[in-house]
VEXTORTOR-933451 format. One record per residue: residue number from 1; residue in one letter; x, y, z of N, C-alpha, C, O in turn. Coordinates in Angstrom, 2 decimals, decimal comma, padded with zeros to 5 digits, always signed. Each point is the difference from the previous one (the first is absolute). Layout:
% VEXTORTOR-933451
{i=NUM&aa=a&n_x=X&n_y=Y&n_z=Z&ca_x=X&ca_y=Y&ca_z=Z&c_x=X&c_y=Y&c_z=Z&o_x=X&o_y=Y&o_z=Z};
...
//
This chain:
% VEXTORTOR-933451
{i=1&aa=x&n_x=-007,68&n_y=-014,87&n_z=+053,51&ca_x=+000,56&ca_y=+000,55&ca_z=-001,22&c_x=+001,21&c_y=-000,86&c_z=-000,39&o_x=+000,85&o_y=-000,32&o_z=+000,83};
{i=2&aa=x&n_x=-000,79&n_y=-000,04&n_z=-002,08&ca_x=+001,09&ca_y=-000,84&ca_z=-000,49&c_x=+001,28&c_y=+000,83&c_z=-000,14&o_x=-000,04&o_y=+001,18&o_z=-000,35};
{i=3&aa=x&n_x=+001,15&n_y=-001,81&n_z=+000,64&ca_x=+001,29&ca_y=+000,68&ca_z=-000,14&c_x=+000,31&c_y=+000,20&c_z=-001,48&o_x=-000,37&o_y=-000,82&o_z=-000,83};
{i=4&aa=x&n_x=+001,05&n_y=+001,89&n_z=+000,52&ca_x=+000,38&ca_y=+000,28&ca_z=-001,38&c_x=+000,99&c_y=-001,05&c_z=-000,49&o_x=+000,88&o_y=-000,42&o_z=+000,75};
{i=5&aa=x&n_x=-001,03&n_y=+000,00&n_z=-001,99&ca_x=+000,89&ca_y=-000,99&ca_z=-000,59&c_x=+001,21&c_y=+000,71&c_z=-000,59&o_x=-000,06&o_y=+000,51&o_z=-001,12};
{i=6&aa=x&n_x=+001,13&n_y=-000,47&n_z=+001,87&ca_x=+001,22&ca_y=+000,66&ca_z=-000,48&c_x=+000,81&c_y=-000,98&c_z=-000,81&o_x=+000,33&o_y=-001,09&o_z=+000,46};
{i=7&aa=x&n_x=-000,01&n_y=+001,49&n_z=-001,70&ca_x=+000,83&ca_y=-000,84&ca_z=-000,84&c_x=+001,31&c_y=+000,69&c_z=-000,26&o_x=+000,05&o_y=+001,21&o_z=-000,23};
{i=8&aa=x&n_x=+001,01&n_y=-001,97&n_z=+000,28&ca_x=+001,33&ca_y=+000,54&ca_z=-000,23&c_x=+000,76&c_y=-000,97&c_z=-000,88&o_x=+000,04&o_y=-001,20&o_z=+000,27};
{i=9&aa=x&n_x=+000,56&n_y=+001,72&n_z=-001,30&ca_x=+000,80&ca_y=-000,83&ca_z=-000,91&c_x=+001,45&c_y=+000,08&c_z=+000,43&o_x=+000,55&o_y=+001,09&o_z=+000,19};
{i=10&aa=x&n_x=+000,07&n_y=-002,24&n_z=-000,05&ca_x=+001,40&ca_y=-000,06&ca_z=+000,35&c_x=+000,70&c_y=-000,86&c_z=-001,04&o_x=-000,42&o_y=-001,13&o_z=-000,25};
{i=11&aa=x&n_x=+001,47&n_y=+001,65&n_z=-000,33&ca_x=+000,78&ca_y=-000,77&ca_z=-000,98&c_x=+001,35&c_y=-000,30&c_z=+000,65&o_x=+000,70&o_y=+000,90&o_z=+000,45};
{i=12&aa=x&n_x=-000,36&n_y=-002,16&n_z=-000,41&ca_x=+001,24&ca_y=-000,44&ca_z=+000,62&c_x=+000,79&c_y=-000,80&c_z=-001,04&o_x=-000,49&o_y=-001,01&o_z=-000,50};
{i=13&aa=x&n_x=+001,68&n_y=+001,46&n_z=+000,20&ca_x=+000,86&ca_y=-000,69&ca_z=-000,96&c_x=+001,20&c_y=-000,56&c_z=+000,74&o_x=+000,74&o_y=+000,73&o_z=+000,66};
{i=14&aa=x&n_x=-000,54&n_y=-002,03&n_z=-000,78&ca_x=+001,13&ca_y=-000,67&ca_z=+000,64&c_x=+000,87&c_y=-000,59&c_z=-001,09&o_x=-000,43&o_y=-000,88&o_z=-000,75};
{i=15&aa=x&n_x=+001,65&n_y=+001,35&n_z=+000,65&ca_x=+000,91&ca_y=-000,50&ca_z=-001,02&c_x=+000,51&c_y=-001,38&c_z=+000,39&o_x=+000,12&o_y=-000,32&o_z=+001,18};
{i=16&aa=x&n_x=+000,18&n_y=-000,47&n_z=-002,17&ca_x=+000,56&ca_y=-001,32&ca_z=+000,26&c_x=-000,87&c_y=-001,10&c_z=-000,58&o_x=-001,11&o_y=+000,24&o_z=-000,46};
{i=17&aa=x&n_x=+001,64&n_y=-001,43&n_z=+000,48&ca_x=-000,68&ca_y=-001,16&ca_z=-000,53&c_x=-001,07&c_y=-000,47&c_z=+000,99&o_x=+000,29&o_y=-000,13&o_z=+001,19};
{i=18&aa=x&n_x=-001,52&n_y=-000,13&n_z=-001,66&ca_x=-001,04&ca_y=-000,54&ca_z=+000,91&c_x=+000,45&c_y=-001,34&c_z=+000,59&o_x=+000,57&o_y=-000,84&o_z=-000,71};
{i=19&aa=x&n_x=-000,83&n_y=+000,65&n_z=+001,98&ca_x=+000,39&ca_y=-001,22&ca_z=+000,70&c_x=-001,26&c_y=-000,70&c_z=+000,52&o_x=-000,80&o_y=+000,61&o_z=+000,71};
{i=20&aa=x&n_x=+000,62&n_y=-001,87&n_z=-001,06&ca_x=-001,12&ca_y=-000,78&ca_z=+000,53&c_x=+000,25&c_y=-000,29&c_z=+001,48&o_x=+001,14&o_y=-000,26&o_z=+000,40};
{i=21&aa=x&n_x=-002,19&n_y=+000,30&n_z=+000,39&ca_x=+000,16&ca_y=-000,29&ca_z=+001,42&c_x=+000,30&c_y=-001,48&c_z=+000,18&o_x=-000,73&o_y=-000,87&o_z=-000,47};
{i=22&aa=x&n_x=+001,82&n_y=+000,60&n_z=+001,15&ca_x=+000,40&ca_y=-001,38&ca_z=+000,24&c_x=-000,84&c_y=-000,64&c_z=+001,09&o_x=-000,52&o_y=+000,68&o_z=+000,89};
{i=23&aa=x&n_x=+000,38&n_y=-001,98&n_z=-000,97&ca_x=-000,79&ca_y=-000,69&ca_z=+001,02&c_x=+000,75&c_y=-000,02&c_z=+001,32&o_x=+001,23&o_y=+000,02&o_z=+000,01};
{i=24&aa=x&n_x=-001,96&n_y=-000,06&n_z=+001,09&ca_x=+000,66&ca_y=-000,02&ca_z=+001,31&c_x=+000,84&c_y=-001,26&c_z=+000,19&o_x=-000,30&o_y=-001,06&o_z=-000,54};
{i=25&aa=x&n_x=+001,36&n_y=+001,21&n_z=+001,30&ca_x=+000,88&ca_y=-001,11&ca_z=+000,33&c_x=-000,19&c_y=-000,35&c_z=+001,46&o_x=-000,31&o_y=+000,88&o_z=+000,82};
{i=26&aa=x&n_x=+000,49&n_y=-002,13&n_z=-000,48&ca_x=-000,21&ca_y=-000,47&ca_z=+001,36&c_x=+001,28&c_y=-000,60&c_z=+000,55&o_x=+000,73&o_y=-000,70&o_z=-000,70};
{i=27&aa=x&n_x=-000,49&n_y=+000,98&n_z=+001,97&ca_x=+001,14&ca_y=-000,60&ca_z=+000,70&c_x=-000,54&c_y=-000,79&c_z=+001,19&o_x=-001,16&o_y=+000,13&o_z=+000,38};
{i=28&aa=x&n_x=+002,02&n_y=-000,94&n_z=+000,18&ca_x=-000,37&ca_y=-000,78&ca_z=+001,18&c_x=-000,41&c_y=+000,96&c_z=+001,11&o_x=+000,62&o_y=+001,04&o_z=+000,20};
{i=29&aa=x&n_x=-001,65&n_y=-001,40&n_z=+000,52&ca_x=-000,47&ca_y=+000,85&ca_z=+001,09&c_x=-001,10&c_y=+000,95&c_z=-000,45&o_x=-000,31&o_y=+000,97&o_z=+000,69};
{i=30&aa=x&n_x=-000,29&n_y=-001,24&n_z=-001,84&ca_x=-001,11&ca_y=+000,79&ca_z=-000,53&c_x=+000,39&c_y=+001,43&c_z=-000,37&o_x=-000,85&o_y=+000,89&o_z=-000,03};
{i=31&aa=x&n_x=+002,12&n_y=-000,68&n_z=-000,25&ca_x=+000,46&ca_y=+001,32&ca_z=-000,44&c_x=-000,27&c_y=+000,14&c_z=-001,49&o_x=+000,43&o_y=-000,85&o_z=-000,79};
{i=32&aa=x&n_x=-001,14&n_y=+001,91&n_z=+000,40&ca_x=-000,32&ca_y=+000,24&ca_z=-001,41&c_x=+000,69&c_y=+001,28&c_z=-000,45&o_x=+000,02&o_y=+000,99&o_z=+000,74};
{i=33&aa=x&n_x=+000,56&n_y=-001,00&n_z=-001,94&ca_x=+000,66&ca_y=+001,19&ca_z=-000,51&c_x=-000,18&c_y=+000,08&c_z=-001,50&o_x=-000,26&o_y=-001,00&o_z=-000,67};
{i=34&aa=x&n_x=+000,40&n_y=+002,22&n_z=+000,13&ca_x=-000,10&ca_y=+000,22&ca_z=-001,44&c_x=+001,40&c_y=-000,06&c_z=-000,60&o_x=+000,99&o_y=+000,32&o_z=+000,66};
{i=35&aa=x&n_x=-000,90&n_y=-000,74&n_z=-001,93&ca_x=+001,30&ca_y=-000,01&ca_z=-000,68&c_x=+000,59&c_y=+001,42&c_z=-000,05&o_x=-000,74&o_y=+000,98&o_z=-000,01};
{i=36&aa=x&n_x=+002,05&n_y=-000,89&n_z=-000,02&ca_x=+000,68&ca_y=+001,30&ca_z=+000,03&c_x=-000,43&c_y=+000,91&c_z=-001,16&o_x=-000,19&o_y=+001,20&o_z=+000,21};
{i=37&aa=x&n_x=+000,04&n_y=-001,74&n_z=-001,41&ca_x=-000,37&ca_y=+000,83&ca_z=-001,13&c_x=-001,40&c_y=+000,61&c_z=+000,21&o_x=-000,25&o_y=+001,14&o_z=-000,41};
{i=38&aa=x&n_x=-000,64&n_y=-001,88&n_z=+001,04&ca_x=-001,34&ca_y=+000,52&ca_z=+000,31&c_x=+000,09&c_y=+001,10&c_z=+001,05&o_x=-000,63&o_y=+001,05&o_z=-000,14};
{i=39&aa=x&n_x=+001,40&n_y=-001,28&n_z=+001,19&ca_x=+000,15&ca_y=+001,01&ca_z=+001,05&c_x=+000,57&c_y=+001,29&c_z=-000,56&o_x=-000,47&o_y=+001,09&o_z=+000,33};
{i=40&aa=x&n_x=+001,49&n_y=-001,20&n_z=-001,18&ca_x=+000,61&ca_y=+001,19&ca_z=-000,59&c_x=-000,99&c_y=+000,77&c_z=-000,86&o_x=-000,08&o_y=+001,22&o_z=+000,09};
{i=41&aa=x&n_x=-000,69&n_y=-001,93&n_z=-000,92&ca_x=-001,00&ca_y=+000,65&ca_z=-000,86&c_x=-001,07&c_y=+000,69&c_z=+000,85&o_x=-000,42&o_y=+001,11&o_z=-000,33};
{i=42&aa=x&n_x=-000,03&n_y=-001,75&n_z=+001,40&ca_x=-001,01&ca_y=+000,59&ca_z=+000,87&c_x=+000,53&c_y=+001,25&c_z=+000,69&o_x=-000,73&o_y=+000,98&o_z=+000,16};
{i=43&aa=x&n_x=+002,00&n_y=-000,99&n_z=+000,24&ca_x=+000,60&ca_y=+001,18&ca_z=+000,63&c_x=+000,08&c_y=+001,17&c_z=-000,98&o_x=-000,23&o_y=+001,15&o_z=+000,39};
{i=44&aa=x&n_x=+000,55&n_y=-001,43&n_z=-001,64&ca_x=+000,06&ca_y=+001,06&ca_z=-001,02&c_x=-001,39&c_y=+000,60&c_z=-000,20&o_x=-000,15&o_y=+001,22&o_z=-000,02};
{i=45&aa=x&n_x=-000,86&n_y=-002,08&n_z=-000,14&ca_x=-001,37&ca_y=+000,48&ca_z=-000,20&c_x=-000,48&c_y=+000,82&c_z=+001,20&o_x=-000,63&o_y=+001,04&o_z=-000,17};
{i=46&aa=x&n_x=+000,93&n_y=-001,53&n_z=+001,35&ca_x=-000,41&ca_y=+000,70&ca_z=+001,22&c_x=+000,64&c_y=+001,39&c_z=+000,06&o_x=-000,66&o_y=+000,97&o_z=+000,35};
{i=47&aa=x&n_x=+001,94&n_y=-000,88&n_z=-000,68&ca_x=+000,69&ca_y=+001,29&ca_z=+000,02&c_x=-000,58&c_y=+000,97&c_z=-001,02&o_x=-000,17&o_y=+001,18&o_z=+000,29};
{i=48&aa=x&n_x=-000,12&n_y=-001,67&n_z=-001,50&ca_x=-000,59&ca_y=+000,85&ca_z=-001,04&c_x=-001,37&c_y=+000,50&c_z=+000,43&o_x=-000,34&o_y=+001,16&o_z=-000,22};
{i=49&aa=x&n_x=-000,45&n_y=-002,03&n_z=+000,82&ca_x=-001,35&ca_y=+000,40&ca_z=+000,44&c_x=+000,07&c_y=+001,03&c_z=+001,12&o_x=-000,77&o_y=+000,95&o_z=+000,01};
{i=50&aa=x&n_x=+001,69&n_y=-001,13&n_z=+000,90&ca_x=+000,15&ca_y=+000,98&ca_z=+001,09&c_x=+000,39&c_y=+001,36&c_z=-000,52&o_x=-000,44&o_y=+001,02&o_z=+000,54};
{i=51&aa=x&n_x=+001,26&n_y=-000,96&n_z=-001,59&ca_x=+000,39&ca_y=+001,27&ca_z=-000,59&c_x=-001,17&c_y=+000,66&c_z=-000,73&o_x=-000,13&o_y=+001,22&o_z=+000,00};
{i=52&aa=x&n_x=-000,72&n_y=-002,04&n_z=-000,61&ca_x=-001,11&ca_y=+000,53&ca_z=-000,81&c_x=-001,20&c_y=+000,41&c_z=+000,84&o_x=-000,76&o_y=+000,88&o_z=-000,41};
{i=53&aa=x&n_x=+000,58&n_y=-001,48&n_z=+001,56&ca_x=-001,20&ca_y=+000,22&ca_z=+000,81&c_x=+000,39&c_y=+000,48&c_z=+001,39&o_x=+000,66&o_y=-000,73&o_z=+000,75};
{i=54&aa=x&n_x=-001,05&n_y=+001,94&n_z=-000,41&ca_x=+000,40&ca_y=+000,57&ca_z=+001,29&c_x=-000,85&c_y=-000,52&c_z=+001,17&o_x=+000,44&o_y=+000,09&o_z=+001,15};
{i=55&aa=x&n_x=-001,62&n_y=-000,61&n_z=-001,41&ca_x=-000,85&ca_y=-000,56&ca_z=+001,06&c_x=-000,48&c_y=-001,38&c_z=-000,42&o_x=-000,08&o_y=-000,29&o_z=-001,20};
{i=56&aa=x&n_x=-000,23&n_y=-000,57&n_z=+002,15&ca_x=-000,49&ca_y=-001,34&ca_z=-000,35&c_x=-001,30&c_y=+000,09&c_z=-000,81&o_x=-000,83&o_y=+000,88&o_z=+000,24};
{i=57&aa=x&n_x=+000,66&n_y=-001,79&n_z=-001,19&ca_x=-001,22&ca_y=-000,05&ca_z=-000,78&c_x=-001,08&c_y=-000,70&c_z=+000,82&o_x=+000,28&o_y=-000,98&o_z=+000,69};
{i=58&aa=x&n_x=-001,50&n_y=+001,48&n_z=-000,77&ca_x=-001,10&ca_y=-000,58&ca_z=+000,76&c_x=-001,19&c_y=-000,23&c_z=-000,92&o_x=-000,16&o_y=+000,68&o_z=-001,01};
{i=59&aa=x&n_x=-000,66&n_y=-001,64&n_z=+001,36&ca_x=-001,22&ca_y=-000,25&ca_z=-000,74&c_x=+000,24&c_y=-000,85&c_z=-001,23&o_x=+001,10&o_y=-000,51&o_z=-000,21};
{i=60&aa=x&n_x=-002,15&n_y=+000,36&n_z=-000,61&ca_x=+000,13&ca_y=-000,80&ca_z=-001,21&c_x=+001,02&c_y=+000,59&c_z=-000,97&o_x=+000,09&o_y=+001,21&o_z=-000,15};
{i=61&aa=x&n_x=+000,66&n_y=-002,07&n_z=-000,49&ca_x=+001,00&ca_y=+000,43&ca_z=-000,96&c_x=-000,22&c_y=-000,71&c_z=-001,33&o_x=-000,42&o_y=-001,16&o_z=-000,02};
{i=62&aa=x&n_x=+000,71&n_y=+001,84&n_z=-001,06&ca_x=+000,02&ca_y=-000,62&ca_z=-001,32&c_x=+001,44&c_y=+000,04&c_z=-000,46&o_x=+000,64&o_y=+001,05&o_z=+000,05};
{i=63&aa=x&n_x=-000,14&n_y=-002,18&n_z=-000,50&ca_x=+001,40&ca_y=-000,10&ca_z=-000,39&c_x=+000,08&c_y=-000,48&c_z=-001,44&o_x=-000,57&o_y=-001,03&o_z=-000,34};
{i=64&aa=x&n_x=+001,29&n_y=+001,77&n_z=-000,49&ca_x=+000,27&ca_y=-000,41&ca_z=-001,37&c_x=+001,51&c_y=-000,05&c_z=-000,16&o_x=+000,70&o_y=+000,94&o_z=+000,36};
{i=65&aa=x&n_x=-000,22&n_y=-002,04&n_z=-000,91&ca_x=+001,44&ca_y=-000,17&ca_z=-000,14&c_x=+000,35&c_y=-000,25&c_z=-001,45&o_x=-000,67&o_y=-000,76&o_z=-000,70};
{i=66&aa=x&n_x=+001,73&n_y=+001,39&n_z=+000,24&ca_x=+000,53&ca_y=-000,21&ca_z=-001,33&c_x=+001,47&c_y=-000,36&c_z=+000,13&o_x=+000,76&o_y=+000,70&o_z=+000,67};
{i=67&aa=x&n_x=-000,36&n_y=-001,78&n_z=-001,30&ca_x=+001,38&ca_y=-000,44&ca_z=+000,02&c_x=+000,60&c_y=+000,16&c_z=-001,38&o_x=-000,60&o_y=-000,43&o_z=-000,99};
{i=68&aa=x&n_x=+001,75&n_y=+001,03&n_z=+000,92&ca_x=+000,70&ca_y=+000,17&ca_z=-001,27&c_x=+001,31&c_y=-000,77&c_z=+000,05&o_x=+000,77&o_y=+000,13&o_z=+000,96};
{i=69&aa=x&n_x=-000,53&n_y=-000,92&n_z=-001,96&ca_x=+001,22&ca_y=-000,81&ca_z=-000,04&c_x=+000,92&c_y=+000,51&c_z=-001,07&o_x=+001,08&o_y=-000,55&o_z=-000,20};
//
């Protein structure tokens, strides 16, 4: 028997200017790091998602994004 296809709509609004992900930076010794502005933006998004979703998302996801400037 096939599992039921549960669909859930989640709307997440993050205030602020959209930030493009910066390319990785490399240091001697094969150390790779992201630019500070990218790390900060990722931390904000991660915090907003954790507040919006009480459990980890599993399975296939459909993502639609709208940016307002």
